[in-house]
N, C-alpha and C positions, 0 to 999 in steps of 0.2 A: 397333750390334752386329748382325751377321747372324743369321738363324735358326740356322744351324749353330753359331756361336759361343755363342749363348744356350743351346742344347741341351747343349753340352759344359760350360758354366759350371754349369748346373743339376745335371748328373751329378756333377761334382766336389764340389758341396756335399753332395748326398745320400750319396755314397760316403764322404765324410769324417765324416759325422754319423749313423751307424747307430743305430737304437733297436730293442730286442727287442719281441716280440709284446705287445700291450696297453699298451705304454709309448711309443707313437709320438707323443707329444704335441708335441715340437718339430718333428718331421717334418710333422705336421698344420698347425702354425702357419706353417711355411715355405711349404707348398703354398697355404694361405689367403692369405698375403702376395703370392705370385705371381699368384694369381687376382685379387686387388685391384688389382695393378699393371696387369693386362690388362683390367680393368673387366669381369670375368666374375662373375656372381652365383653364390653357393654356399651350401650348408647344412651346418653341422657336425652330426655325429651326436649330439654333446652329452655323453652320459654315458660314451662310449667314444671313443678316437681315431678319426680318419677323417672324411671329408666327401664330398659330391657337388657337382658343378658342372654347369651346363647352359647351352647356347647354342641359338640357332635358334628357329623358330616352327612351329606346327602341332600336330596332335593325335598323330601318330606319334612314338615315341621310340626311337632307336637308342642303345645305351650301350656303353661300354668300361670295363673294370675294370683297375686297377693295384693290386697288393698292395704294402704300404709297410713291412713289418717286416723286421728282420734276424735272423740267427741268433746264438745265444750259443755261442761256441766258443773253443778255445785257438788263439792265433795267436802264433807265436814265443815260446812259453812263458807267454803272458799270456792269461787268460780275459777276453773282451770281446765286445761286439756286433760283428758283421761281416756285410757284405752279400755273402757268398759264394754266395748263391742268385740274385743279380742283380736283386733287387727295386729297387735304386737305378736300374738301367737301365729297369725297367718303368715306374717313376714318370716318368722322363725321356722315354721314348718317347711316353707318353700326353700329357704336357704339351706335347711337341713337336707332336703331332697337333692339340692344342687351339690352339696358336700359329698353325698353318697354316690352321685353319678359322675362327677367331674373326671374321674380316672377310669370310668367304665367304657368298654368298647360300645359304640353306638352306630347304627347304620342309618340314622336319621338325625336331624337337628332337634334340639330341645331348647325352647325359648322360655325365659323366666321374666314375667311382666310384673313390675312393681308399680302399681297404679295409685295415683292420688285421688282424694275427694270422693270416695264411695259414699260417705255419709251425706253429702249434698246431692247425690244421685246423678252427677254429670261428669265424674272423673273417667268413666268407661268410654263415653263418647269422645272426650278430649283425647284419650289415649288411642282410641281407634283412628281418629283423624291424624294422629302422628305415627301411624304405621304399626301399632302394637301387634296386630294380628295379620299383617300382610304375609301371604304365603302359608298361613297356618291352616291345617285341615282339622285338627282336634284341639279343643281348649278345655282345660280343667280349672276349676276353682276349688277352694278349700275353706271351711269355716267351722269353728267350734259350735256345738249345739247345746241348748239348755238341758238340764238333767231330765226334765219331763219329756223331752223328745228322745234323747240318747244318753244313757249312763256311760261311765268309763268302761272301756272294753268293747264298745259297739261302734261300728263305723258304717255309714250308709253310702252307697255308690252314687246317690243323687238326691239333691234337695230340690223339691218343687216349690219354689217361692211363689207367692201371690203377686198380683199387680197392684200398684198404688198410685193415687193422685193426691196432691195436696192443694188446698185452696186458701187464698187470702181474700177477705171481703171487707168492704167499707160501707157504712150507712151514712148518708148525707141528709140530715134533717135539721130542723130549727130547734134550738134550746127553748125552754119555757120555764117560767116561775112555777114553783111547786104548788102555789095557790091558783094558778091559771093554766092547767094542763092543756086546755083546748087551743091555746095559742101556739103550740109547737108540736113536735113529734117526739114520742118517747122511743128512743132507739132500743131500749131494753125490751119493750114489747115486740119490736121487730126481730130482735135476736131470739126471743123465746118462740116466735113463730117459725123461725128458721130451724130451731131445735126440734119443734114438733113436726115440721115437714120432714126432717131426716128420719124421725121415728116412725113416720107413716109410710115410708117407702117400702115396698114389698117386692122381693125377687125370689127366685127358687130357693127353698131351704136346703136343697140337695147340694148347693155350691156355696162354700163359705164366703161371706162378705160382711162389710161393716162400713158405716159412715157416721162420724161423730164430730161434734165441735170440740176443738182442742185449745181454743183461746177466745176470750171475750174481754174487750176493754171498752168500758163506757163510763165516762166521768165528766160531769158538768162543771167540776171545779168547786162545788159547794153542795151541801146536803139539801139545800132548798132550790136547786136547779135541776130540772129534768133534762138529761142529756139528749140532744137531738142527733149527735154523731156517735158512732162506735166503730170498732174494728173487730173482726173475728177471723178464725181460721178453722179449717176442717182437715181431717185425715180420712181418706176414702180408700178402701181396699176390697179386692175381690180375687178369687183364686184363678180366674181366667181374664185375659185381655178383653174378650168380648163383653163379659159381664161388667167389667170396669167401665167400658164405653157406654153401656146401657145406663149405668148408675150416673155417670157424668151428665148424660142427656136429661135424665129425670131431675137431677138436682138443678140444672140450669132452668128447666121449665118451672120448677118450684120457686126458685129465686125470682124469676120474672113475675110470677103470680103474687108473691109477697110484696114486691115493689109496687105493683098496681093496687094491691089491697090497702097498703098504708100510705100511699102517695108520697113516698120518699125516694131519694136517689139511692140506688143500690149498685155498687160496683163490685166486681169479683174477677179473679183470674186463677186459672189452674196452672200449677207449676210443678217442677220436679217430678214429672211422670216417671215411674219405674215399671217396666214391663214385667209380666209374669214369666216364669221359666218355660223355655222350650227345650226340654231335655232330649238329647239324642240317645235312642236305645243302644246304639253302637258304643258311644262314649260311656254310658252307664255300665254296659257289659264289660268294657275294658277295666273300669274302676272296680267292679265286682270281682273280676278275676284277680286283680292285683291284691285286693283285700284278702281273699281266700288263699292265694299263693303265698302271701307274705306272713299272715298272722293266723290263718285257719278259718274254717267255716263259722266257728263260734263268734268271731268278731264281726262277721258280715250280717247286716240286718236289712230289712225292707227299705225301699226308697221312702223318704220323709216328705210329707206335705205340710207346709207351714204358711200362715198368713203374713209372715214377715216378707220384706222385699229386699232386693239387692241389685245394684246397677250392673252387675256381672252380665245380666241377660240382655243388656243393650248390644253386646257383641254379636249375638245371634240375630237381633233385629237388624243391625247394620250389615251383617254378612250371613244371610239365611242358610247358606250351604255349610256353614261352620258346624261341626259336630261337637257339642259341648255338654258338660255335666259338672255340677259342683258337689264335691265330696264333703259329707258331714261327719264331724269328729265328736264322739262322746267323750266327755271329760269331767263328768260330775259338776258341770257348770251351774252355779247358783249364786244369789237368788234368781238371776236372769240376765240376759243380754241387755245392755244399756243401764243396768242398775249401777249406781256409783261405787258400790262395794262388791262388784262381781268378782268371783274367784273361781278357779278350776284346778283340777289335778294336773300339774305340769308334766307328769309322765306321759300324758297323751301326746305331747309334742314328739316324742321319740317314735311311737308307733305310727303317727301320721306321716312323719318324714320318710319312713320306710315304705308306706303305701304309696305316697306320691312318687318316690323314686321308682317303684315298680311299675306304676301305670305310665309314667313318662318314658320308661325304657321300652315299653311295648311298641312294636312296629305297627303303624296304622295300615289297615287293609285297603 
């Protein structure tokens, strides 16, 4: 079997066997079995899914991370795990790079990190706590990009993800009869005030940002009952970590004002914070050189800025001296990431594995 055939075979397996965050046990077993077949040593995280493998010799360590979880979403009327974010491709590209490098002479170590639970935003931290980047000086990630960012035949040396916060809120008010609204609290009015508050927040238009309600549940149980209670959720994003903090503070002040205005109990919590990218110029230059050396200048494009988030950037938060960059792969991906019917040109997997192998082979300075 050729390298290309092996890569496509691996992808077909991972695509057909998706597992959601923190339940990637069979995915971990499959990766481990592949490593055993390739005679590559590895270490399981143990108490959580995921593992790390290593090849090469020396004191320096260059690493690459692949996220291995799938989304839980409705596909053709059925709720199931689905690799609509392309993590099946990420696994395959990284394994493809390992396959190309395993018999190559290396004067440093190359570590392959297969990380769980990126979609929940906390898999990177858990992997970090289990030594995933111990001793690592340079870390690379890889991810498919939607067609509006990169078409097939284009690869970026760095993706500049934005920062994100998610919020869950609860309104605690009294129900009332539809004929006697003065006897209770209308939680729908409160939620609409929250919606208006978000729309009235203003920050610099020169830096991308957004804050929006993504869930509202208010139900009194009957059409003639005004619901006093409700739950809601928000998605809050900014291109920089500082702007995200400013938005968080403004939203908290707004919620406090709404609580006082309506005289209801209002609870909220921010969770699943994902930091924005801190791209190392040195790591990005290594990736750029690998793209050009391997595929030619026509394949290399400018660094991409995107409002999307990725927990990959927790590694640099936890280890600031780490030099990191995430490589973006053009694959004619459409309609978009997280769309239940997402598709892409699988030939991109071959070029990506070549680029990853080239950048991981480079000796860190």
